[in-house]
PDB file with one MODEL, atoms N, CA, C and O in Angstrom:
MODEL        1
ATOM      1  N   UNK A   1     151.965  62.020-110.889  1.00  0.00           N
ATOM      2  CA  UNK A   1     151.822  61.137-112.027  1.00  0.00           C
ATOM      3  C   UNK A   1     150.604  60.238-111.809  1.00  0.00           C
ATOM      4  O   UNK A   1     150.513  59.545-110.795  1.00  0.00           O
ATOM      5  N   UNK A   2     149.698  60.250-112.733  1.00  0.00           N
ATOM      6  CA  UNK A   2     148.484  59.448-112.622  1.00  0.00           C
ATOM      7  C   UNK A   2     148.777  57.993-112.969  1.00  0.00           C
ATOM      8  O   UNK A   2     149.582  57.697-113.852  1.00  0.00           O
ATOM      9  N   UNK A   3     148.110  57.097-112.258  1.00  0.00           N
ATOM     10  CA  UNK A   3     148.279  55.665-112.515  1.00  0.00           C
ATOM     11  C   UNK A   3     147.084  55.174-113.315  1.00  0.00           C
ATOM     12  O   UNK A   3     145.935  55.425-112.953  1.00  0.00           O
ATOM     13  N   UNK A   4     147.366  54.474-114.400  1.00  0.00           N
ATOM     14  CA  UNK A   4     146.300  53.904-115.207  1.00  0.00           C
ATOM     15  C   UNK A   4     146.816  52.651-115.888  1.00  0.00           C
ATOM     16  O   UNK A   4     148.020  52.488-116.085  1.00  0.00           O
ATOM     17  N   UNK A   5     145.914  51.784-116.239  1.00  0.00           N
ATOM     18  CA  UNK A   5     146.257  50.509-116.871  1.00  0.00           C
ATOM     19  C   UNK A   5     146.640  50.751-118.329  1.00  0.00           C
ATOM     20  O   UNK A   5     145.886  51.362-119.086  1.00  0.00           O
ATOM     21  N   UNK A   6     147.830  50.261-118.716  1.00  0.00           N
ATOM     22  CA  UNK A   6     148.322  50.418-120.086  1.00  0.00           C
ATOM     23  C   UNK A   6     148.056  49.186-120.940  1.00  0.00           C
ATOM     24  O   UNK A   6     148.331  49.190-122.140  1.00  0.00           O
ATOM     25  N   UNK A   7     147.519  48.125-120.325  1.00  0.00           N
ATOM     26  CA  UNK A   7     147.206  46.910-121.067  1.00  0.00           C
ATOM     27  C   UNK A   7     148.327  45.890-121.099  1.00  0.00           C
ATOM     28  O   UNK A   7     148.172  44.835-121.715  1.00  0.00           O
ATOM     29  N   UNK A   8     149.454  46.169-120.455  1.00  0.00           N
ATOM     30  CA  UNK A   8     150.576  45.228-120.426  1.00  0.00           C
ATOM     31  C   UNK A   8     150.343  44.090-119.443  1.00  0.00           C
ATOM     32  O   UNK A   8     151.024  43.067-119.509  1.00  0.00           O
ATOM     33  N   UNK A   9     149.401  44.254-118.541  1.00  0.00           N
ATOM     34  CA  UNK A   9     149.173  43.284-117.474  1.00  0.00           C
ATOM     35  C   UNK A   9     148.620  41.958-117.991  1.00  0.00           C
ATOM     36  O   UNK A   9     148.704  40.950-117.289  1.00  0.00           O
ATOM     37  N   UNK A  10     148.066  41.934-119.179  1.00  0.00           N
ATOM     38  CA  UNK A  10     147.509  40.688-119.709  1.00  0.00           C
ATOM     39  C   UNK A  10     148.591  39.640-119.959  1.00  0.00           C
ATOM     40  O   UNK A  10     148.299  38.444-119.981  1.00  0.00           O
ATOM     41  N   UNK A  11     149.840  40.075-120.147  1.00  0.00           N
ATOM     42  CA  UNK A  11     150.951  39.129-120.321  1.00  0.00           C
ATOM     43  C   UNK A  11     151.282  38.407-119.018  1.00  0.00           C
ATOM     44  O   UNK A  11     151.760  37.273-119.041  1.00  0.00           O
ATOM     45  N   UNK A  12     151.032  39.057-117.882  1.00  0.00           N
ATOM     46  CA  UNK A  12     151.374  38.518-116.570  1.00  0.00           C
ATOM     47  C   UNK A  12     150.167  37.944-115.837  1.00  0.00           C
ATOM     48  O   UNK A  12     150.279  37.560-114.672  1.00  0.00           O
ATOM     49  N   UNK A  13     149.026  37.881-116.495  1.00  0.00           N
ATOM     50  CA  UNK A  13     147.791  37.427-115.857  1.00  0.00           C
ATOM     51  C   UNK A  13     147.942  35.999-115.344  1.00  0.00           C
ATOM     52  O   UNK A  13     148.427  35.125-116.061  1.00  0.00           O
ATOM     53  N   UNK A  14     147.527  35.767-114.105  1.00  0.00           N
ATOM     54  CA  UNK A  14     147.656  34.454-113.469  1.00  0.00           C
ATOM     55  C   UNK A  14     146.436  33.591-113.777  1.00  0.00           C
ATOM     56  O   UNK A  14     145.334  34.098-113.984  1.00  0.00           O
ATOM     57  N   UNK A  15     146.652  32.294-113.803  1.00  0.00           N
ATOM     58  CA  UNK A  15     145.570  31.335-114.013  1.00  0.00           C
ATOM     59  C   UNK A  15     144.752  31.192-112.732  1.00  0.00           C
ATOM     60  O   UNK A  15     145.278  31.363-111.632  1.00  0.00           O
ATOM     61  N   UNK A  16     143.487  30.884-112.875  1.00  0.00           N
ATOM     62  CA  UNK A  16     142.612  30.708-111.720  1.00  0.00           C
ATOM     63  C   UNK A  16     142.981  29.434-110.971  1.00  0.00           C
ATOM     64  O   UNK A  16     143.228  28.392-111.579  1.00  0.00           O
ATOM     65  N   UNK A  17     143.015  29.530-109.635  1.00  0.00           N
ATOM     66  CA  UNK A  17     143.335  28.398-108.773  1.00  0.00           C
ATOM     67  C   UNK A  17     142.022  27.716-108.382  1.00  0.00           C
ATOM     68  O   UNK A  17     141.097  28.402-107.946  1.00  0.00           O
ATOM     69  N   UNK A  18     141.907  26.389-108.520  1.00  0.00           N
ATOM     70  CA  UNK A  18     140.644  25.706-108.219  1.00  0.00           C
ATOM     71  C   UNK A  18     140.186  25.852-106.767  1.00  0.00           C
ATOM     72  O   UNK A  18     138.989  25.979-106.509  1.00  0.00           O
ATOM     73  N   UNK A  19     141.124  25.835-105.815  1.00  0.00           N
ATOM     74  CA  UNK A  19     140.719  25.908-104.411  1.00  0.00           C
ATOM     75  C   UNK A  19     140.555  27.339-103.918  1.00  0.00           C
ATOM     76  O   UNK A  19     140.068  27.540-102.806  1.00  0.00           O
ATOM     77  N   UNK A  20     140.941  28.335-104.698  1.00  0.00           N
ATOM     78  CA  UNK A  20     140.728  29.725-104.334  1.00  0.00           C
ATOM     79  C   UNK A  20     141.818  30.359-103.495  1.00  0.00           C
ATOM     80  O   UNK A  20     141.663  31.507-103.081  1.00  0.00           O
ATOM     81  N   UNK A  21     142.910  29.669-103.226  1.00  0.00           N
ATOM     82  CA  UNK A  21     143.991  30.216-102.414  1.00  0.00           C
ATOM     83  C   UNK A  21     145.031  30.876-103.315  1.00  0.00           C
ATOM     84  O   UNK A  21     146.140  30.365-103.473  1.00  0.00           O
ATOM     85  N   UNK A  22     144.671  31.997-103.894  1.00  0.00           N
ATOM     86  CA  UNK A  22     145.547  32.686-104.843  1.00  0.00           C
ATOM     87  C   UNK A  22     146.795  33.248-104.169  1.00  0.00           C
ATOM     88  O   UNK A  22     147.896  33.123-104.704  1.00  0.00           O
ATOM     89  N   UNK A  23     146.632  33.865-102.999  1.00  0.00           N
ATOM     90  CA  UNK A  23     147.778  34.488-102.332  1.00  0.00           C
ATOM     91  C   UNK A  23     148.760  33.442-101.812  1.00  0.00           C
ATOM     92  O   UNK A  23     149.966  33.691-101.796  1.00  0.00           O
ATOM     93  N   UNK A  24     148.276  32.293-101.393  1.00  0.00           N
ATOM     94  CA  UNK A  24     149.156  31.218-100.912  1.00  0.00           C
ATOM     95  C   UNK A  24     149.993  30.638-102.048  1.00  0.00           C
ATOM     96  O   UNK A  24     151.092  30.133-101.815  1.00  0.00           O
ATOM     97  N   UNK A  25     149.483  30.706-103.263  1.00  0.00           N
ATOM     98  CA  UNK A  25     150.218  30.161-104.405  1.00  0.00           C
ATOM     99  C   UNK A  25     151.160  31.188-105.033  1.00  0.00           C
ATOM    100  O   UNK A  25     151.805  30.891-106.039  1.00  0.00           O
ATOM    101  N   UNK A  26     151.251  32.393-104.457  1.00  0.00           N
ATOM    102  CA  UNK A  26     152.198  33.394-104.938  1.00  0.00           C
ATOM    103  C   UNK A  26     151.625  34.429-105.885  1.00  0.00           C
ATOM    104  O   UNK A  26     152.370  35.251-106.419  1.00  0.00           O
ATOM    105  N   UNK A  27     150.320  34.408-106.107  1.00  0.00           N
ATOM    106  CA  UNK A  27     149.712  35.400-106.983  1.00  0.00           C
ATOM    107  C   UNK A  27     149.471  36.692-106.217  1.00  0.00           C
ATOM    108  O   UNK A  27     149.265  36.672-105.004  1.00  0.00           O
ATOM    109  N   UNK A  28     149.498  37.814-106.927  1.00  0.00           N
ATOM    110  CA  UNK A  28     149.284  39.128-106.327  1.00  0.00           C
ATOM    111  C   UNK A  28     148.220  39.860-107.121  1.00  0.00           C
ATOM    112  O   UNK A  28     148.032  39.594-108.308  1.00  0.00           O
ATOM    113  N   UNK A  29     147.514  40.794-106.464  1.00  0.00           N
ATOM    114  CA  UNK A  29     146.414  41.503-107.120  1.00  0.00           C
ATOM    115  C   UNK A  29     146.755  42.972-107.318  1.00  0.00           C
ATOM    116  O   UNK A  29     147.258  43.639-106.414  1.00  0.00           O
ATOM    117  N   UNK A  30     146.474  43.455-108.508  1.00  0.00           N
ATOM    118  CA  UNK A  30     146.600  44.875-108.813  1.00  0.00           C
ATOM    119  C   UNK A  30     145.206  45.482-108.722  1.00  0.00           C
ATOM    120  O   UNK A  30     144.292  45.044-109.421  1.00  0.00           O
ATOM    121  N   UNK A  31     145.037  46.485-107.868  1.00  0.00           N
ATOM    122  CA  UNK A  31     143.721  47.084-107.686  1.00  0.00           C
ATOM    123  C   UNK A  31     143.350  48.004-108.848  1.00  0.00           C
ATOM    124  O   UNK A  31     142.166  48.158-109.148  1.00  0.00           O
ATOM    125  N   UNK A  32     144.321  48.611-109.499  1.00  0.00           N
ATOM    126  CA  UNK A  32     144.024  49.483-110.638  1.00  0.00           C
ATOM    127  C   UNK A  32     143.647  48.680-111.876  1.00  0.00           C
ATOM    128  O   UNK A  32     142.692  49.023-112.574  1.00  0.00           O
ATOM    129  N   UNK A  33     144.390  47.617-112.150  1.00  0.00           N
ATOM    130  CA  UNK A  33     144.117  46.779-113.330  1.00  0.00           C
ATOM    131  C   UNK A  33     143.015  45.751-113.068  1.00  0.00           C
ATOM    132  O   UNK A  33     142.459  45.190-114.012  1.00  0.00           O
ATOM    133  N   UNK A  34     142.696  45.499-111.800  1.00  0.00           N
ATOM    134  CA  UNK A  34     141.673  44.531-111.384  1.00  0.00           C
ATOM    135  C   UNK A  34     141.982  43.124-111.877  1.00  0.00           C
ATOM    136  O   UNK A  34     141.103  42.423-112.378  1.00  0.00           O
ATOM    137  N   UNK A  35     143.254  42.714-111.727  1.00  0.00           N
ATOM    138  CA  UNK A  35     143.689  41.390-112.151  1.00  0.00           C
ATOM    139  C   UNK A  35     144.599  40.771-111.108  1.00  0.00           C
ATOM    140  O   UNK A  35     145.261  41.471-110.343  1.00  0.00           O
ATOM    141  N   UNK A  36     144.621  39.437-111.091  1.00  0.00           N
ATOM    142  CA  UNK A  36     145.626  38.711-110.320  1.00  0.00           C
ATOM    143  C   UNK A  36     146.803  38.455-111.247  1.00  0.00           C
ATOM    144  O   UNK A  36     146.629  37.996-112.376  1.00  0.00           O
ATOM    145  N   UNK A  37     148.010  38.756-110.758  1.00  0.00           N
ATOM    146  CA  UNK A  37     149.211  38.637-111.575  1.00  0.00           C
ATOM    147  C   UNK A  37     150.176  37.645-110.957  1.00  0.00           C
ATOM    148  O   UNK A  37     150.183  37.444-109.742  1.00  0.00           O
ATOM    149  N   UNK A  38     150.991  37.027-111.800  1.00  0.00           N
ATOM    150  CA  UNK A  38     152.038  36.116-111.348  1.00  0.00           C
ATOM    151  C   UNK A  38     153.376  36.802-111.644  1.00  0.00           C
ATOM    152  O   UNK A  38     153.987  36.563-112.685  1.00  0.00           O
ATOM    153  N   UNK A  39     153.825  37.662-110.712  1.00  0.00           N
ATOM    154  CA  UNK A  39     155.085  38.394-110.862  1.00  0.00           C
ATOM    155  C   UNK A  39     155.886  38.268-109.580  1.00  0.00           C
ATOM    156  O   UNK A  39     155.334  37.963-108.523  1.00  0.00           O
ATOM    157  N   UNK A  40     157.196  38.505-109.673  1.00  0.00           N
ATOM    158  CA  UNK A  40     158.048  38.392-108.492  1.00  0.00           C
ATOM    159  C   UNK A  40     158.226  39.728-107.779  1.00  0.00           C
ATOM    160  O   UNK A  40     158.588  39.744-106.603  1.00  0.00           O
ATOM    161  N   UNK A  41     157.985  40.837-108.449  1.00  0.00           N
ATOM    162  CA  UNK A  41     158.170  42.153-107.850  1.00  0.00           C
ATOM    163  C   UNK A  41     156.994  42.575-106.987  1.00  0.00           C
ATOM    164  O   UNK A  41     156.005  41.853-106.859  1.00  0.00           O
ATOM    165  N   UNK A  42     157.120  43.776-106.388  1.00  0.00           N
ATOM    166  CA  UNK A  42     156.041  44.284-105.541  1.00  0.00           C
ATOM    167  C   UNK A  42     155.190  45.330-106.255  1.00  0.00           C
ATOM    168  O   UNK A  42     154.157  45.752-105.735  1.00  0.00           O
ATOM    169  N   UNK A  43     155.622  45.750-107.448  1.00  0.00           N
ATOM    170  CA  UNK A  43     154.871  46.732-108.221  1.00  0.00           C
ATOM    171  C   UNK A  43     154.323  46.102-109.494  1.00  0.00           C
ATOM    172  O   UNK A  43     154.915  45.181-110.056  1.00  0.00           O
ATOM    173  N   UNK A  44     153.197  46.610-109.928  1.00  0.00           N
ATOM    174  CA  UNK A  44     152.567  46.127-111.158  1.00  0.00           C
ATOM    175  C   UNK A  44     153.420  46.545-112.358  1.00  0.00           C
ATOM    176  O   UNK A  44     153.788  47.714-112.468  1.00  0.00           O
ATOM    177  N   UNK A  45     153.740  45.611-113.260  1.00  0.00           N
ATOM    178  CA  UNK A  45     154.535  45.970-114.434  1.00  0.00           C
ATOM    179  C   UNK A  45     153.772  46.852-115.424  1.00  0.00           C
ATOM    180  O   UNK A  45     154.381  47.449-116.311  1.00  0.00           O
ATOM    181  N   UNK A  46     152.476  46.938-115.286  1.00  0.00           N
ATOM    182  CA  UNK A  46     151.639  47.699-116.205  1.00  0.00           C
ATOM    183  C   UNK A  46     151.460  49.154-115.758  1.00  0.00           C
ATOM    184  O   UNK A  46     151.764  50.080-116.510  1.00  0.00           O
ATOM    185  N   UNK A  47     150.969  49.347-114.537  1.00  0.00           N
ATOM    186  CA  UNK A  47     150.660  50.704-114.078  1.00  0.00           C
ATOM    187  C   UNK A  47     151.629  51.219-113.018  1.00  0.00           C
ATOM    188  O   UNK A  47     151.651  52.419-112.745  1.00  0.00           O
ATOM    189  N   UNK A  48     152.428  50.345-112.417  1.00  0.00           N
ATOM    190  CA  UNK A  48     153.423  50.776-111.443  1.00  0.00           C
ATOM    191  C   UNK A  48     152.926  50.884-110.015  1.00  0.00           C
ATOM    192  O   UNK A  48     153.700  51.254-109.132  1.00  0.00           O
ATOM    193  N   UNK A  49     151.655  50.572-109.752  1.00  0.00           N
ATOM    194  CA  UNK A  49     151.151  50.668-108.383  1.00  0.00           C
ATOM    195  C   UNK A  49     151.584  49.437-107.582  1.00  0.00           C
ATOM    196  O   UNK A  49     151.951  48.409-108.151  1.00  0.00           O
ATOM    197  N   UNK A  50     151.535  49.559-106.269  1.00  0.00           N
ATOM    198  CA  UNK A  50     151.940  48.460-105.392  1.00  0.00           C
ATOM    199  C   UNK A  50     150.891  47.355-105.432  1.00  0.00           C
ATOM    200  O   UNK A  50     149.690  47.620-105.377  1.00  0.00           O
ATOM    201  N   UNK A  51     151.359  46.116-105.528  1.00  0.00           N
ATOM    202  CA  UNK A  51     150.465  44.961-105.608  1.00  0.00           C
ATOM    203  C   UNK A  51     150.059  44.493-104.219  1.00  0.00           C
ATOM    204  O   UNK A  51     150.828  44.605-103.264  1.00  0.00           O
ATOM    205  N   UNK A  52     148.858  43.975-104.118  1.00  0.00           N
ATOM    206  CA  UNK A  52     148.359  43.438-102.856  1.00  0.00           C
ATOM    207  C   UNK A  52     148.749  41.971-102.778  1.00  0.00           C
ATOM    208  O   UNK A  52     148.425  41.192-103.674  1.00  0.00           O
ATOM    209  N   UNK A  53     149.450  41.588-101.705  1.00  0.00           N
ATOM    210  CA  UNK A  53     149.921  40.206-101.574  1.00  0.00           C
ATOM    211  C   UNK A  53     149.247  39.460-100.436  1.00  0.00           C
ATOM    212  O   UNK A  53     149.535  38.285-100.206  1.00  0.00           O
ATOM    213  N   UNK A  54     148.350  40.132 -99.721  1.00  0.00           N
ATOM    214  CA  UNK A  54     147.602  39.490 -98.639  1.00  0.00           C
ATOM    215  C   UNK A  54     146.118  39.740 -98.850  1.00  0.00           C
ATOM    216  O   UNK A  54     145.721  40.748 -99.434  1.00  0.00           O
ATOM    217  N   UNK A  55     145.323  38.827 -98.375  1.00  0.00           N
ATOM    218  CA  UNK A  55     143.876  38.958 -98.480  1.00  0.00           C
ATOM    219  C   UNK A  55     143.386  40.115 -97.612  1.00  0.00           C
ATOM    220  O   UNK A  55     143.960  40.390 -96.558  1.00  0.00           O
ATOM    221  N   UNK A  56     142.334  40.784 -98.052  1.00  0.00           N
ATOM    222  CA  UNK A  56     141.763  41.875 -97.266  1.00  0.00           C
ATOM    223  C   UNK A  56     140.974  41.350 -96.077  1.00  0.00           C
ATOM    224  O   UNK A  56     140.831  42.041 -95.069  1.00  0.00           O
ATOM    225  N   UNK A  57     140.465  40.138 -96.190  1.00  0.00           N
ATOM    226  CA  UNK A  57     139.655  39.537 -95.134  1.00  0.00           C
ATOM    227  C   UNK A  57     140.253  38.203 -94.733  1.00  0.00           C
ATOM    228  O   UNK A  57     140.723  37.438 -95.576  1.00  0.00           O
ATOM    229  N   UNK A  58     140.230  37.935 -93.444  1.00  0.00           N
ATOM    230  CA  UNK A  58     140.698  36.635 -92.967  1.00  0.00           C
ATOM    231  C   UNK A  58     139.570  35.623 -93.094  1.00  0.00           C
ATOM    232  O   UNK A  58     138.394  35.961 -92.954  1.00  0.00           O
ATOM    233  N   UNK A  59     139.944  34.384 -93.361  1.00  0.00           N
ATOM    234  CA  UNK A  59     138.941  33.325 -93.433  1.00  0.00           C
ATOM    235  C   UNK A  59     138.466  32.986 -92.034  1.00  0.00           C
ATOM    236  O   UNK A  59     139.268  32.854 -91.111  1.00  0.00           O
ATOM    237  N   UNK A  60     137.182  32.848 -91.885  1.00  0.00           N
ATOM    238  CA  UNK A  60     136.609  32.516 -90.576  1.00  0.00           C
ATOM    239  C   UNK A  60     136.296  31.039 -90.523  1.00  0.00           C
ATOM    240  O   UNK A  60     135.884  30.444 -91.518  1.00  0.00           O
ATOM    241  N   UNK A  61     136.491  30.451 -89.358  1.00  0.00           N
ATOM    242  CA  UNK A  61     136.193  29.016 -89.178  1.00  0.00           C
ATOM    243  C   UNK A  61     134.741  28.798 -88.892  1.00  0.00           C
ATOM    244  O   UNK A  61     134.311  27.659 -88.714  1.00  0.00           O
TER     245      UNK A  61
ENDMDL
END
């Protein structure tokens, strides 16, 4: 089954955080839809793919 964005993700789109700590505030990223979402589940409600809940890169001091 192919995964593609159906456009439902705009309902769950998260607001931008001023300090940039999206993952600390509970937001998750869908790589297929290319959006940060505010959902409680681990899968995107739009395309069904697994959401990323951790940053790909660690912050360096």
